[in-house]
N, C-alpha and C positions, 0 to 999 in steps of 0.2 A: 132171338137170343142176342145178348149184348156182346159186341166184338170190341175189346179194348184197343185194338190196333187201328180201328176205323177212325178216320179223321172227322172231327166235328165240322159242320158247315159254319162258315164265317157268320158272326153276328152282325146284323145291320147297325150302322152308326146312327144314333138318335141325336138330333140337334134340337135343343130347346131354346126358343127365343126368350130373352128377358121380359119379365112382366113390366108393362108400362101402361100409363093411362092413354086411352085412345085420344088422338088429336093433340097430344103434347109431345113434342120432339125435344130431345135434349139438345140444347144449344151450346156448343163448345166454341170459345173464342178462337178466331183464326190467327195464329201467331205470325203468319207470314202474309204481309199485304200483297195484293195482286200487283203485278207489274204494270197493268194498265193504270191503276191509281197512282203509282209512283211516277210513271211516265207523264201523266197529265199534270201532276204537281210540279215536276221538274221543268216541264215546258212553261208553266205559269211563272216559275222563278226565272227562267231564261228570258221570257218576255218582259218581266218586271225590271230586268237589268238592261233593257233596251236592245235585246237580241244580240248582245255582244258574245261572240264565240270564244272558246278557250276555257270555259269553266263548266263543261258538261258534267264532269265527274263530281264536282262540288255540288252542283244543282241536284244531281241524282241522290247523293248521300244525304243532303239536307231534306229532300222530299221524303226519302225513306224514313229518316228519323222523325219527321213531323207526323207521318202517317202512323208509325208504330206508337208514338206517344198518344195520338188521338184514339187509337183502338184499345188502349189499356183502360 
C-alpha cells in the first residue's frame, strides 16, 4: 500500500556530455599569455638593450603587449 509520509529515494543526477565530432576539440584562444613566453621575450628585450639594468618593468610590459597582440 502507498504511504504518503514515506520519503522518496533521491533521484540520481544524470550528466549528459555535449555532442561533438570525434577527433575535433573546440579550440578556445588563450587570453592570458604564459609567463614563460613573457619572461623569454622580456629577456630578449633586456639583451637587445645591452643588458642594461633598471628597465625590467618596461621590458616586461612591452613583452606582454607584444605577445597579446600576436595571439589575437
